[in-house]
C-alpha positions as a Markdown table, in Angstrom:
| # | Residue | x | y | z |
|---|---|---|---|---|
| 1 | Met | -3.4 | 16.5 | 22.9 |
| 2 | Asn | -6.1 | 15.2 | 20.6 |
| 3 | Leu | -5.0 | 14.1 | 17.1 |
| 4 | Asp | -7.5 | 13.2 | 14.3 |
| 5 | Phe | -6.6 | 9.7 | 13.1 |
| 6 | Ser | -9.7 | 9.3 | 10.9 |
| 7 | Leu | -7.8 | 9.0 | 7.6 |
| 8 | Val | -5.5 | 6.4 | 9.0 |
| 9 | Arg | -8.4 | 4.4 | 10.5 |
| 10 | Asn | -10.6 | 4.9 | 7.4 |
| 11 | Pro | -8.2 | 5.2 | 4.5 |
| 12 | Gly | -11.1 | 4.8 | 1.9 |
| 13 | Lys | -11.6 | 8.6 | 2.3 |
| 14 | Val | -8.1 | 9.3 | 0.9 |
| 15 | Gly | -9.3 | 9.5 | -2.7 |
| 16 | Gly | -9.3 | 6.0 | -4.2 |
| 17 | Glu | -8.5 | 2.4 | -3.6 |
| 18 | Ile | -5.4 | 1.5 | -1.6 |
| 19 | Ala | -3.0 | -1.4 | -2.2 |
| 20 | Pro | -2.8 | -4.0 | 0.5 |
| 21 | Pro | 0.2 | -3.7 | 2.8 |
| 22 | Gly | 3.4 | -5.0 | 1.3 |
| 23 | Cys | 2.5 | -4.6 | -2.3 |
| 24 | Cys | 4.6 | -3.2 | -5.2 |
| 25 | Val | 4.3 | -2.9 | -8.9 |
| 26 | Ser | 6.7 | -5.2 | -10.7 |
| 27 | Arg | 7.8 | -5.3 | -14.4 |
| 28 | Tyr | 8.3 | -8.7 | -16.1 |
| 29 | Gln | 9.3 | -9.7 | -19.6 |
| 30 | Ala | 7.3 | -12.0 | -22.0 |
| 31 | Arg | 8.5 | -13.3 | -25.3 |
| 32 | Gly | 6.1 | -13.5 | -28.2 |
| 33 | Lys | 6.2 | -14.1 | -32.0 |
| 34 | Gln | 7.0 | -10.4 | -32.6 |
| 35 | Gly | 9.7 | -10.1 | -30.0 |
| 36 | Val | 10.0 | -9.2 | -26.3 |
| 37 | Tyr | 7.2 | -7.4 | -24.4 |
| 38 | Trp | 7.2 | -5.8 | -21.0 |
| 39 | Tyr | 4.2 | -6.2 | -18.7 |
| 40 | Tyr | 3.4 | -5.2 | -15.2 |
| 41 | Lys | 1.9 | -6.9 | -12.2 |
| 42 | Leu | 0.9 | -6.0 | -8.7 |
| 43 | His | 2.9 | -8.2 | -6.4 |
| 44 | Ala | 1.9 | -8.9 | -2.8 |
| 45 | Asn | 3.9 | -10.6 | 0.0 |
| 46 | Gln | 1.0 | -12.9 | 0.7 |
| 47 | Pro | -1.8 | -14.3 | -1.5 |
| 48 | Thr | -4.2 | -11.5 | -1.6 |
| 49 | Phe | -5.8 | -11.2 | -5.0 |
| 50 | Pro | -8.8 | -13.3 | -6.2 |
| 51 | Thr | -8.3 | -15.9 | -9.0 |
| 52 | Thr | -10.7 | -17.6 | -11.3 |
| 53 | Gln | -10.6 | -20.6 | -9.0 |
| 54 | Pro | -13.0 | -20.3 | -6.0 |
| 55 | Asp | -11.4 | -20.1 | -2.6 |
| 56 | Lys | -7.9 | -19.5 | -4.0 |
| 57 | Leu | -5.9 | -16.3 | -3.8 |
| 58 | Ser | -2.8 | -15.2 | -5.8 |
| 59 | Lys | 0.2 | -13.1 | -4.9 |
| 60 | Tyr | 0.0 | -11.5 | -8.3 |
| 61 | Lys | -2.4 | -9.4 | -10.2 |
| 62 | His | -1.7 | -8.9 | -13.9 |
| 63 | Leu | -1.8 | -5.2 | -15.0 |
| 64 | Gly | -0.9 | -5.3 | -18.6 |
| 65 | Lys | 1.4 | -2.9 | -20.4 |
| 66 | Ala | 2.8 | 0.4 | -19.2 |
| 67 | Gly | 0.2 | 3.2 | -19.1 |
| 68 | Ser | -2.8 | 0.9 | -19.2 |
| 69 | Pro | -5.7 | 1.9 | -16.9 |
| 70 | Ala | -4.9 | -1.1 | -14.6 |
| 71 | His | -1.2 | -0.2 | -14.4 |
| 72 | Ile | -2.0 | 3.5 | -13.6 |
| 73 | Asp | -4.5 | 2.5 | -11.0 |
| 74 | Ala | -2.1 | 0.1 | -9.3 |
| 75 | Val | 0.7 | 2.7 | -9.2 |
| 76 | Met | -1.7 | 5.1 | -7.5 |
| 77 | Gln | -2.9 | 2.5 | -5.1 |
| 78 | Val | 0.7 | 1.7 | -4.0 |
| 79 | Ala | 1.4 | 5.5 | -3.7 |
| 80 | Arg | -1.6 | 5.9 | -1.4 |
| 81 | Arg | -0.5 | 2.9 | 0.7 |
| 82 | Thr | 3.0 | 4.4 | 1.0 |
| 83 | Gln | 1.5 | 7.7 | 2.1 |
| 84 | Ile | -0.7 | 6.0 | 4.7 |
| 85 | Asp | 2.2 | 3.9 | 6.0 |
| 86 | Tyr | 4.3 | 7.0 | 6.4 |
| 87 | Leu | 1.5 | 8.9 | 8.2 |
| 88 | Gln | 1.0 | 6.0 | 10.5 |
| 89 | Ser | 4.7 | 5.9 | 11.4 |
| 90 | Cys | 4.6 | 9.6 | 12.1 |
| 91 | Ile | 1.6 | 9.2 | 14.3 |
| 92 | Asp | 3.2 | 6.4 | 16.1 |
| 93 | Ser | 6.4 | 8.5 | 16.6 |
| 94 | Leu | 4.3 | 11.4 | 17.9 |
| 95 | Arg | 2.4 | 9.2 | 20.3 |
| 96 | Gln | 5.7 | 7.8 | 21.7 |
| 97 | Asn | 7.2 | 11.3 | 22.0 |
| 98 | Trp | 4.1 | 12.4 | 23.9 |
| 99 | Val | 4.3 | 9.4 | 26.2 |
| 100 | Asp | 8.0 | 10.1 | 26.9 |
| 101 | Leu | 7.2 | 13.8 | 27.5 |
| 102 | Tyr | 4.3 | 13.0 | 29.8 |
| 103 | Asp | 6.4 | 10.5 | 31.8 |
| 104 | Ser | 9.2 | 13.0 | 32.2 |
| 105 | Leu | 6.8 | 15.7 | 33.4 |
| 106 | Lys | 5.2 | 13.2 | 35.8 |
| 107 | Glu | 8.6 | 12.3 | 37.3 |
| 108 | Lys | 9.4 | 16.0 | 37.9 |
| 109 | Lys | 6.3 | 16.5 | 40.1 |
């Protein structure tokens, strides 16, 4: 059995940028002179995103308001990451099933 893992190994071919593992898009509230505003950020588990300070990373990337190009791009990046993570778990499961099947056939001989 030979499976093609090229998209999992080289996810850049999937159709756009991919969010780092463990990222999600979060909404937060900011207060201004005119009232309350909702903004979005890409939130990572570990510092991942570059900052204005050299050699320093942040866990957050500001995306702006809903529907902004940065917000839409981040949502698509997280969606691609989710698809890749799911495909990887399916591949891992298939591999384990194949190993179990192979071992059981080997024992019968």
